[in-house]
C-alpha positions in Angstrom: 6.4 3.6 -10.7 6.1 1.9 -14.1 2.5 0.7 -15.0 3.7 -2.9 -15.6 5.4 -2.9 -12.1 2.1 -1.8 -10.6 0.2 -4.6 -12.3 2.8 -7.2 -11.1 2.8 -5.9 -7.6 -1.0 -6.1 -7.6 -0.9 -9.7 -8.8 1.6 -10.6 -6.0 -0.6 -8.7 -3.4 -3.6 -10.7 -4.4 -1.7 -13.9 -3.5 -0.4 -12.5 -0.3 -3.9 -11.3 0.9 -5.8 -14.3 -0.8 -8.2 -11.8 -2.3 -9.1 -11.2 -6.0 -8.3 -7.4 -6.2 -8.9 -7.2 -9.9 -7.9 -10.3 -11.9 -10.3 -9.2 -14.6 -8.5 -5.9 -14.8 -5.0 -7.3 -15.3 -5.6 -10.4 -17.6 -7.3 -10.5 -20.9 -10.1 -13.0 -21.5 -7.6 -15.0 -23.8 -4.6 -14.9 -21.4 -2.2 -17.7 -21.4 -0.6 -18.0 -17.9 2.2 -20.5 -17.4 3.5 -21.3 -13.9 7.3 -21.5 -13.3 7.0 -25.3 -13.0 4.9 -25.6 -16.2 1.0 -25.8 -15.4 -0.8 -23.7 -18.0 -4.0 -21.8 -17.7 -5.6 -20.6 -21.0 -8.2 -18.0 -20.2 -9.1 -15.5 -17.4 -11.9 -17.7 -15.9 -9.4 -20.6 -15.6 -6.8 -18.3 -13.9 -9.5 -17.0 -11.5 -10.5 -20.7 -10.8 -6.9 -21.7 -10.1 -6.3 -18.7 -7.8 -9.5 -19.3 -5.8 -9.0 -23.1 -5.6 -5.3 -22.9 -4.7 -6.0 -20.4 -1.9 -8.3 -23.0 -0.2 -5.3 -25.4 0.1 -2.4 -23.1 1.1 -1.1 -19.5 1.9 1.5 -17.5 0.2 3.8 -16.2 3.0 6.1 -14.2 0.9 6.5 -13.2 -2.7 9.3 -10.6 -2.7 10.4 -8.7 -5.8 14.2 -8.7 -6.2 14.4 -6.6 -9.3 12.6 -5.5 -12.5 14.2 -5.6 -16.0 12.5 -3.5 -18.7 13.2 -3.5 -22.4 11.0 -2.0 -25.0 7.5 -3.5 -24.3 8.8 -6.4 -22.2 9.2 -6.6 -18.4 10.9 -9.4 -16.5 10.7 -9.7 -12.7 13.1 -11.7 -10.5 11.4 -12.8 -7.3 11.6 -15.0 -4.2 8.5 -17.1 -3.3 7.4 -18.9 -0.1 4.2 -20.7 0.8 2.8 -23.0 3.4 0.2 -25.6 2.5 -2.6 -26.5 4.8 -1.1 -29.9 5.5 2.1 -28.1 6.8 4.5 -28.5 3.8 6.4 -25.3 3.3 7.9 -24.5 -0.2 10.4 -21.8 -1.0 12.0 -21.0 -4.4 13.2 -18.1 -6.7 11.7 -17.4 -10.1 11.0 -14.9 -12.8 7.9 -13.5 -14.5 8.0 -12.4 -18.2 5.4 -10.0 -19.5 
């Protein structure tokens, strides 16, 4: 399996298990992480805070990888996501990740 695919699968698994399995290992201190609907987190500590805080309010039920696209030093992942928030609201949508 491609190293980038392993990293992405690890990130998705963290959300599915609600456990930090190595955020510091996959993101640089000066990471810029932008969610699919535009919130932006500008360093590793902020990403970790967002991850921990979000997981107190909801649970990721599914984050399924449809396919990977690799070109040179870039990877794009097409995925399907579903979550349930603690108050009962369920959200489900498709998206992409670009590395």
